N, C-alpha and C positions, 0 to 999 in steps of 0.2 A: 542549429545543433542543440537548442534548448526549447523546452515546451512545458507549459504550465497548464494542467487540466483540472478544472474543478470537478469534484466527485459529488454525486447527488445524495449525500448523507450528512446529517448534522445531529449533534447530541447536546444535551442541555448543560453539561458540566465539564470542567477540565478533568475531573477524576474519570468520568465516562470516556472522554476522549483518549486518555491514557490507556484505559481498559481496552478500547477498540484497537489501539496500536499493539497491545499485548496479544490480543486475538489474531491480528494479522501476522505478527511475528511467529506465533505458533503455527498458523497456516503455511507460511512460506518456509518454515523449518521442517515441515512434514509433508503432508499430502500436496501442498501447492508448490513445492520446490521444483518439481518437474511436471509440466502439463504438456502432454504430447500434442504437437501441432501449435503450441502457444508460446512456451518459454521454458528456460532452465535457469534457476537461480544459481549464480556462480559464487557470490559472496553475499552474506547477510549479517549485518551488525545488529547487536542487541538494541532495542529502542532507546533513544535518548529522551527520557521522560521529561527532563528539564526543558528541552527545546520542543517537545512533543512531535518528534520525527522518528520514522523508521526508514532506514537506508539500505539499499541492496544494489548489487550489480546483476543484471539479467541479460542472458542471451535470448534473442527472439527467434522464433521459427520463421522461415526455414533456417535451421542452424548453419547449413553450408553457406549461407549468405554472409556469415560473419558479423551480424549486427549485434552489438552489445551496448547497453545503456546503464547509466546510474539512475536509480529511481529513489526519490525521497518522498514519502507520504508524510504530510504535515497536517496537524490539526491547528486551525487558526480561529481565534475568537472573532466572531462577526458582531460588532456592537449593534448594528441595525436589527439583526435577528435575535440578539442576546443568546447565541448558541455558538458552539464550536463546529466549524465546517472543515472538510477535508480537501486538500489539494494534492495532486501528484505533480512533482517536479521531475522532468525527464531530461537527461543530458546524454546525447548520443556520444559514444566512445569509439565505435568503429562500425564499418559497413556503409553501404550506400544510403544516402538520405531518403531516397524514394522508398526503398525497402523498409527503412526504419519507420517512416510514416505509415506505410501500409500494414506492417506487422504489428503496430501498436494497437490496432483496433481490438484484436482478440485479447491482448494483454490487459488493456484498460477495462475491457468488458469483464474479464475475470476478476480484476481488482474491485471493480464496481459491485459485482455480485457478492463478493466476500463481505464488503462493507454493508451491503443491504442485508446480508444474513445476520449481521451483528444485531439489527433491530428485532429480528425474529427469535433470538436466543431466549430461553427461559430466564427470568430475572435472577435466579440463583447462579446460572452460568455467567451472566454478565457481572454479577457481584464477585465471582471468583476471579475473573480477569482484572477487574478494578482493584481488588485486593493484591493480586500478584504485581501489578504496576506500582501500587503504593508502597510495597515492601522492597521494590528493586532499588 
C-alpha cells in the first residue's frame, strides 16, 4: 500500500526545489486539479517548505473503481549529485491494489511532465515561484 517513485528531475538549490513545489501547488490547484482519464485532486495542502513537501489526496481514474491515494512530493538533497532530487511517496487509501498500480502510470506520467516543464520555464517565471516560496 506504499510506493516510492523517484522522479527524473533535479535542481541545484534548496530555493529552486521550493520554487518547483510552489509551481506544482499552483498546477494542482488549477488546471491539474482534474485531469480527465487520469485523476481528481480531492485535498491539497499548501506546500510545507520547511520539509520540502507537497501533499495531496488524489482519486485515480477510473473514478468508479474508488481508488484514492495520499501523494507526497518531496525534494531531497542528494549528496552524490550535489542537487535536490524529487520523490513521489504514494499511500493507497482505498480501492483495489491492482487498479491502484495500473492507474498510477498516467498520474505519475502527468506529475513527471509537470516537473520537466519546470526546467523549461523562462528564468523570470522560475524566480517568481522561488520568491513566492521564500515569502511563504
